[in-house]
LUMZAPA-862311 format. One record per residue (C-alpha): x, z, y; residue number from 1; residue in one letter. Coordinates in Angstrom, 1 decimal, always signed. Layout:
% LUMZAPA-862311
R|x|z|y|num|residuo
R|X|Z|Y|NUM|A
...
END
This chain:
% LUMZAPA-862311
R|x|z|y|num|residuo
R|+49.6|+99.0|+172.2|1|M
R|+45.9|+99.4|+172.9|2|A
R|+46.7|+99.7|+176.6|3|R
R|+48.6|+96.3|+176.4|4|F
R|+45.6|+94.6|+174.8|5|H
R|+43.3|+96.1|+177.4|6|C
R|+45.4|+94.8|+180.2|7|R
R|+45.4|+91.3|+178.6|8|V
R|+41.6|+91.3|+178.3|9|H
R|+41.2|+92.5|+181.9|10|V
R|+43.6|+89.8|+183.2|11|G
R|+41.7|+87.0|+181.3|12|V
R|+38.4|+88.3|+182.6|13|G
R|+39.6|+88.4|+186.2|14|A
R|+40.9|+84.9|+185.9|15|A
R|+37.5|+83.6|+184.6|16|L
R|+35.7|+85.4|+187.4|17|I
R|+38.1|+83.9|+189.9|18|A
R|+37.6|+80.4|+188.5|19|G
R|+33.8|+80.8|+188.8|20|V
R|+34.0|+82.1|+192.3|21|L
R|+36.4|+79.2|+193.3|22|L
R|+34.0|+76.6|+191.9|23|R
R|+31.1|+78.2|+193.7|24|R
R|+33.0|+78.2|+196.9|25|R
R|+34.0|+74.6|+196.5|26|R
R|+30.3|+73.7|+195.9|27|A
R|+29.3|+75.4|+199.1|28|E
R|+31.9|+73.5|+201.1|29|I
R|+31.2|+70.1|+199.6|30|L
R|+28.4|+68.0|+201.2|31|P
R|+25.2|+67.6|+199.1|32|P
R|+26.0|+64.0|+198.4|33|E
R|+29.4|+64.8|+196.9|34|R
R|+27.9|+67.6|+194.8|35|R
R|+25.3|+65.2|+193.4|36|S
R|+28.0|+62.7|+192.7|37|E
R|+30.1|+65.3|+190.8|38|I
R|+27.1|+66.3|+188.8|39|A
R|+26.2|+62.7|+187.9|40|R
R|+29.8|+62.0|+186.8|41|E
R|+29.8|+65.1|+184.6|42|A
R|+26.5|+64.0|+183.1|43|A
R|+27.7|+60.5|+182.4|44|Y
R|+30.8|+61.8|+180.7|45|Q
R|+28.7|+64.1|+178.5|46|R
R|+26.4|+61.3|+177.5|47|W
R|+29.3|+59.0|+176.7|48|A
R|+30.9|+61.7|+174.5|49|E
R|+27.5|+62.2|+172.7|50|E
R|+27.2|+58.4|+172.3|51|G
R|+24.0|+58.2|+174.3|52|K
R|+23.0|+55.4|+176.7|53|V
R|+22.9|+56.9|+180.2|54|P
R|+19.8|+56.3|+182.4|55|P
R|+20.0|+53.9|+185.3|56|I
R|+21.1|+55.4|+188.6|57|L
R|+19.0|+55.0|+191.7|58|A
R|+21.0|+53.8|+194.7|59|K
R|+18.3|+54.0|+197.4|60|Y
R|+15.5|+56.4|+198.1|61|G
R|+15.0|+60.1|+198.9|62|A
R|+12.4|+62.8|+198.5|63|L
R|+11.8|+62.7|+202.3|64|D
R|+11.3|+59.0|+202.3|65|R
R|+8.4|+58.3|+200.0|66|P
R|+6.1|+55.3|+200.1|67|L
R|+3.4|+56.2|+202.6|68|R
R|+0.0|+54.4|+202.6|69|I
R|-2.4|+56.4|+204.7|70|G
R|-2.3|+60.0|+203.6|71|D
R|-0.9|+59.0|+200.1|72|I
R|+2.7|+59.5|+199.4|73|E
R|+4.6|+58.2|+196.3|74|I
R|+8.3|+58.8|+195.8|75|P
R|+10.1|+55.5|+195.4|76|C
R|+13.6|+54.3|+194.6|77|Y
R|+15.7|+51.1|+194.2|78|V
R|+17.8|+51.2|+191.1|79|L
R|+21.4|+49.9|+190.9|80|S
R|+20.1|+46.7|+189.3|81|D
R|+17.7|+46.1|+192.2|82|G
R|+14.5|+47.2|+190.4|83|T
R|+12.0|+49.0|+192.6|84|R
R|+10.4|+51.9|+190.9|85|V
R|+7.7|+54.5|+191.7|86|L
R|+8.1|+58.0|+190.3|87|A
R|+5.7|+58.6|+187.5|88|Q
R|+4.3|+61.9|+188.8|89|R
R|+3.9|+60.4|+192.3|90|G
R|+2.2|+57.4|+190.9|91|L
R|-0.3|+59.5|+189.0|92|Q
R|-1.2|+61.7|+192.0|93|S
R|-1.2|+58.6|+194.2|94|G
R|-4.0|+57.0|+192.2|95|I
R|-5.9|+60.3|+191.9|96|G
R|-4.9|+61.4|+188.4|97|L
R|-3.8|+65.0|+187.8|98|S
R|-0.1|+65.3|+187.8|99|Q
R|+2.1|+65.5|+184.7|100|G
R|+5.4|+64.0|+183.8|101|G
R|+7.2|+62.9|+180.6|102|G
R|+5.2|+61.6|+177.6|103|K
R|+2.0|+63.4|+178.7|104|S
R|+2.2|+61.6|+182.1|105|G
R|+2.6|+58.2|+180.4|106|A
R|-0.2|+59.0|+178.0|107|R
R|-2.5|+59.9|+180.9|108|R
R|-2.2|+56.5|+182.5|109|I
R|-2.2|+54.6|+179.2|110|A
R|-5.3|+56.4|+177.9|111|E
R|-7.1|+55.6|+181.1|112|L
R|-6.3|+51.9|+180.7|113|M
R|-7.0|+51.9|+177.0|114|A
R|-10.5|+53.4|+177.6|115|G
R|-11.2|+50.7|+180.2|116|L
R|-10.0|+47.9|+177.9|117|A
R|-12.4|+49.1|+175.2|118|E
R|-15.2|+48.7|+177.8|119|N
R|-14.3|+45.0|+178.3|120|G
R|-12.1|+45.4|+181.4|121|I
R|-8.9|+43.2|+181.6|122|D
R|-6.2|+45.8|+182.0|123|V
R|-3.4|+43.3|+182.4|124|R
R|-1.1|+44.7|+179.7|125|G
R|-1.1|+48.1|+181.5|126|L
R|-1.4|+50.1|+178.3|127|V
R|+2.0|+48.9|+177.0|128|A
R|+3.6|+49.1|+180.5|129|R
R|+2.4|+52.7|+181.0|130|A
R|+3.9|+53.6|+177.6|131|N
R|+7.3|+52.2|+178.6|132|S
R|+8.5|+54.1|+181.7|133|P
R|+11.9|+53.6|+183.1|134|I
R|+14.2|+56.5|+182.8|135|R
R|+16.5|+56.9|+185.9|136|F
R|+18.5|+59.4|+187.9|137|I
R|+17.3|+59.8|+191.5|138|P
R|+19.7|+58.9|+194.2|139|S
R|+19.6|+62.5|+195.5|140|H
R|+20.7|+63.9|+192.1|141|G
R|+18.8|+66.4|+189.9|142|G
R|+17.3|+65.9|+186.5|143|N
R|+16.4|+62.5|+185.0|144|Q
R|+13.0|+61.1|+186.0|145|A
R|+10.5|+58.6|+184.7|146|D
R|+9.2|+55.8|+186.8|147|G
R|+7.5|+52.4|+186.7|148|Y
R|+8.3|+49.1|+188.3|149|E
R|+6.6|+49.1|+191.7|150|A
R|+4.5|+46.0|+190.8|151|T
R|+2.5|+48.1|+188.4|152|I
R|+0.6|+49.8|+191.3|153|L
R|-1.2|+46.7|+192.6|154|P
R|-2.3|+45.9|+189.0|155|D
R|-3.6|+49.4|+188.4|156|I
R|-5.5|+49.3|+191.7|157|C
R|-7.1|+45.9|+190.8|158|A
R|-8.1|+47.2|+187.4|159|V
R|-9.7|+50.4|+188.8|160|L
R|-11.6|+48.4|+191.5|161|I
R|-12.9|+45.9|+188.9|162|E
R|-14.0|+48.7|+186.6|163|A
R|-15.9|+50.4|+189.4|164|Q
R|-17.6|+47.1|+190.3|165|Q
R|-18.7|+46.6|+186.7|166|Q
R|-19.9|+50.2|+186.4|167|G
R|-17.3|+51.1|+183.8|168|Q
R|-15.4|+53.8|+185.6|169|L
R|-18.0|+56.7|+185.4|170|G
R|-19.1|+59.2|+188.0|171|K
R|-16.2|+61.6|+187.4|172|N
R|-13.6|+58.8|+188.1|173|R
R|-15.2|+57.2|+191.1|174|E
R|-12.5|+58.8|+193.3|175|H
R|-9.9|+56.7|+191.5|176|L
R|-11.5|+53.5|+192.7|177|A
R|-11.6|+54.8|+196.3|178|H
R|-8.0|+55.7|+196.1|179|R
R|-7.2|+52.2|+194.7|180|A
R|-9.1|+50.5|+197.5|181|A
R|-7.1|+52.5|+200.1|182|Q
R|-3.8|+51.6|+198.4|183|L
R|-4.7|+48.0|+198.0|184|Q
R|-5.6|+47.7|+201.6|185|H
R|-2.2|+49.1|+202.5|186|G
R|-0.1|+46.5|+200.7|187|F
R|-2.5|+43.6|+200.8|188|A
R|-0.7|+41.8|+203.6|189|T
R|+2.9|+43.1|+203.3|190|V
R|+3.3|+43.5|+199.6|191|G
R|+4.4|+46.4|+197.5|192|I
R|+8.1|+45.3|+197.2|193|I
R|+8.4|+45.1|+201.0|194|A
R|+6.9|+48.5|+201.4|195|L
R|+9.3|+50.1|+198.9|196|V
R|+12.3|+48.4|+200.5|197|D
R|+11.2|+49.7|+203.9|198|E
R|+10.6|+53.3|+202.6|199|A
R|+13.9|+53.5|+200.8|200|T
R|+16.0|+51.8|+203.5|201|G
R|+17.0|+49.0|+201.0|202|Y
R|+15.7|+46.3|+203.4|203|Q
R|+18.7|+46.8|+205.7|204|D
R|+21.1|+46.4|+202.7|205|F
R|+19.1|+43.5|+201.4|206|R
R|+19.4|+41.6|+204.7|207|R
R|+23.2|+42.2|+204.8|208|R
R|+23.5|+41.1|+201.1|209|D
R|+21.4|+38.0|+201.8|210|A
R|+23.6|+37.1|+204.8|211|L
R|+26.8|+37.6|+202.7|212|A
R|+25.4|+35.2|+200.1|213|R
R|+24.6|+32.6|+202.7|214|I
R|+28.0|+32.8|+204.2|215|L
R|+29.6|+32.5|+200.8|216|E
R|+27.7|+29.3|+200.2|217|R
R|+28.3|+27.7|+203.6|218|F
R|+31.8|+28.9|+204.7|219|V
R|+34.9|+27.9|+202.7|220|A
R|+37.7|+30.3|+202.1|221|K
R|+40.3|+27.6|+202.8|222|E
R|+40.5|+25.0|+205.5|223|L
R|+39.4|+21.5|+204.5|224|R
R|+41.3|+18.4|+205.7|225|P
R|+39.9|+16.7|+208.8|226|W
R|+37.6|+13.8|+208.2|227|V
R|+35.4|+12.1|+210.8|228|K
R|+32.1|+13.9|+210.7|229|T
R|+30.2|+13.6|+214.0|230|F
R|+28.9|+10.0|+214.3|231|P
R|+29.3|+8.0|+217.5|232|A
R|+25.5|+7.9|+217.8|233|D
R|+25.5|+11.6|+218.4|234|Y
R|+27.6|+11.3|+221.6|235|Y
R|+25.9|+8.1|+222.7|236|K
R|+22.5|+9.8|+222.7|237|Q
R|+23.9|+12.9|+224.6|238|I
R|+25.1|+10.5|+227.3|239|F
R|+21.9|+8.5|+227.3|240|R
R|+19.7|+11.6|+227.5|241|L
R|+21.7|+12.9|+230.5|242|N
R|+21.8|+9.5|+232.2|243|G
R|+25.5|+9.1|+231.9|244|W
R|+27.4|+5.8|+231.3|245|L
R|+28.9|+5.9|+227.8|246|Y
R|+32.4|+4.6|+227.2|247|D
R|+33.8|+5.2|+223.7|248|D
R|+37.3|+4.9|+225.0|249|K
R|+36.9|+7.5|+227.7|250|A
R|+37.0|+11.3|+227.2|251|G
R|+34.0|+13.5|+226.9|252|R
R|+33.0|+16.4|+229.2|253|P
R|+34.0|+19.7|+227.7|254|G
R|+30.4|+21.0|+228.1|255|V
R|+29.5|+18.8|+225.1|256|I
R|+31.5|+21.2|+222.9|257|G
R|+29.4|+24.1|+224.0|258|H
R|+26.2|+22.1|+223.6|259|W
R|+27.3|+21.2|+220.1|260|T
R|+27.6|+24.9|+219.2|261|N
R|+24.0|+25.4|+220.3|262|N
R|+22.6|+22.2|+218.9|263|I
R|+24.4|+22.1|+215.5|264|I
R|+26.3|+25.2|+214.4|265|Y
R|+23.9|+27.9|+215.5|266|K
R|+21.0|+26.2|+213.7|267|R
R|+22.6|+25.6|+210.3|268|L
R|+22.0|+29.0|+208.7|269|A
R|+22.0|+32.6|+209.7|270|P
R|+25.4|+33.9|+210.6|271|G
R|+27.3|+30.7|+210.0|272|V
R|+28.3|+30.0|+213.6|273|W
R|+29.6|+33.6|+214.0|274|E
R|+31.6|+33.4|+210.8|275|E
R|+33.1|+30.0|+211.6|276|L
R|+34.1|+31.3|+215.0|277|K
R|+35.7|+34.4|+213.5|278|R
R|+37.7|+32.5|+210.9|279|L
R|+39.0|+29.7|+213.1|280|T
R|+42.1|+30.7|+215.1|281|P
R|+42.4|+29.8|+218.8|282|R
R|+45.3|+28.1|+220.6|283|T
R|+47.2|+29.7|+223.5|284|T
R|+44.9|+27.7|+225.8|285|R
R|+41.8|+29.4|+224.3|286|G
R|+40.4|+26.4|+222.3|287|G
R|+39.9|+26.5|+218.6|288|H
R|+43.0|+25.3|+216.6|289|K
R|+40.9|+23.5|+214.0|290|D
R|+37.5|+21.9|+214.0|291|K
R|+34.7|+24.3|+212.9|292|L
R|+33.3|+21.9|+210.4|293|F
R|+36.6|+22.0|+208.5|294|Q
R|+35.6|+25.5|+207.3|295|R
R|+32.3|+24.4|+205.7|296|L
R|+32.1|+24.3|+201.9|297|T
R|+32.1|+20.9|+200.2|298|D
R|+29.0|+21.6|+198.0|299|D
R|+26.6|+23.2|+200.6|300|V
R|+28.0|+23.6|+204.1|301|G
R|+29.2|+20.1|+204.8|302|H
R|+26.1|+18.3|+203.2|303|P
R|+23.8|+20.6|+205.3|304|K
R|+25.8|+19.8|+208.4|305|L
R|+25.4|+16.0|+207.8|306|R
R|+21.7|+16.5|+207.0|307|E
R|+21.2|+18.5|+210.2|308|H
R|+23.2|+16.0|+212.3|309|L
R|+21.1|+13.1|+211.0|310|A
R|+17.9|+14.9|+212.0|311|A
R|+19.2|+15.8|+215.4|312|V
R|+20.3|+12.3|+216.2|313|V
R|+16.9|+11.0|+215.1|314|M
R|+15.3|+13.6|+217.4|315|L
R|+17.5|+12.5|+220.2|316|M
R|+16.5|+8.8|+219.8|317|K
R|+12.8|+9.6|+220.2|318|Y
R|+13.3|+11.8|+223.3|319|S
R|+13.2|+10.3|+226.8|320|P
R|+15.5|+12.8|+228.4|321|D
R|+17.6|+15.9|+227.8|322|W
R|+15.0|+18.4|+228.7|323|R
R|+12.4|+16.9|+226.3|324|V
R|+15.0|+16.8|+223.6|325|F
R|+15.9|+20.5|+224.0|326|I
R|+12.2|+21.4|+223.9|327|E
R|+11.7|+19.5|+220.7|328|R
R|+14.9|+20.8|+219.2|329|L
R|+13.9|+24.4|+219.8|330|D
R|+10.5|+23.7|+218.2|331|K
R|+11.8|+21.8|+215.1|332|E
R|+15.1|+23.6|+214.6|333|F
R|+15.1|+27.0|+216.4|334|P
R|+18.3|+28.9|+216.6|335|Q
R|+18.6|+31.6|+213.9|336|W
R|+17.6|+34.9|+215.4|337|G
R|+16.3|+33.3|+218.6|338|K
R|+13.4|+31.1|+219.5|339|N
R|+13.5|+30.0|+223.1|340|Y
R|+14.7|+27.1|+225.2|341|L
R|+18.3|+26.9|+226.4|342|L
R|+18.6|+28.4|+229.9|343|P
R|+18.6|+25.4|+232.1|344|F
R|+17.5|+26.1|+235.7|345|P
R|+14.3|+24.4|+237.0|346|E
R|+16.4|+22.3|+239.4|347|D
R|+18.8|+21.1|+236.7|348|Y
R|+20.2|+17.7|+237.2|349|A
R|+23.0|+16.1|+235.1|350|P
R|+26.2|+15.2|+236.8|351|P
R|+26.6|+11.6|+238.0|352|D
R|+28.6|+9.0|+236.2|353|D
R|+31.8|+9.6|+238.2|354|D
R|+31.7|+13.4|+237.5|355|T
R|+30.9|+12.8|+233.8|356|A
R|+33.8|+10.5|+233.3|357|T
R|+36.4|+11.9|+235.6|358|N
R|+36.3|+15.7|+235.0|359|R
R|+39.6|+17.6|+234.7|360|G
R|+38.5|+19.1|+231.4|361|D
R|+38.1|+15.8|+229.5|362|Q
R|+39.4|+15.7|+226.0|363|Q
R|+41.2|+12.7|+224.5|364|P
R|+39.6|+10.6|+221.8|365|E
R|+42.5|+11.3|+219.3|366|S
R|+42.6|+13.9|+218.0|367|P
R|+38.7|+14.2|+217.9|368|P
R|+36.9|+16.4|+220.4|369|P
R|+36.8|+20.2|+220.0|370|S
R|+33.4|+21.7|+219.4|371|F
R|+34.1|+25.3|+220.4|372|N
END
């Protein structure tokens, strides 16, 4: 009987050891990012079971990508709600204070600001802000950390410099003012938010996110019904600027469609031209099946198109020829992502009247011309 119990205990122990070894082996195989994700999920589950509010997760930032200003390095992160934070320990060492985390770290900054406030320095609410750190989990995993919204750093620097100028900092803290001046010089022109975004890599996502928001406002999900949008004056001015004879009953040269892409759609907003082109199907002959403006939204895209058209036509009317118009257009409404003249050769000359009105690629008046 004793021998049987011994075998059971040995079997259970071997199973437990095998489980531990298996988990270790899996941890070795998994990439660091996945191990961090598993650890975070376990922590969140534990906090939920204990009824605790979990800290905010940082989505951008890494230990090897700190905020660098001169020889000063401060770990920085962008949280899931978009808040830019500086790690508490890094902030303390960055301004020249001895390092320390947790409540003692918060007290160190708060006590410094409180002492300066007692000496008549405007500390810009930094005592309360220092006593209210943001608890978060770094994007690379690990233990919870405390941090402060990044905009606290310029305020701390301004207070330290002012205290030094008024002789309220003391000899043993003069180095704090020197550090503050170095930091302030670093973000005087760019701004602390831009520096944090660059350090964490968030600026690339921010650009993509901003572009997505623009396209959502300008480009409709469904095709709008066709309505006359481009005024006759727009085409009359193109003909006048090129020295062509205008006849509203004749077709228009196909090149006008390409010019319209450059003059109108590529100058509406970033990415709009590319998105319209992507969403609009083409016919078997290569032209767009629908008019590009039919995919602009009613509330933003279409009004902006009409507004831009009116401005362009006005610019055309006050231009003596096509070359001057293009120069003024590039100056007043440069293409998004580009800022140069359209590539017309120096010996450019518009086609004569016969060529302009008798080309093989003319398009009929009805349906309206294609601006592809």
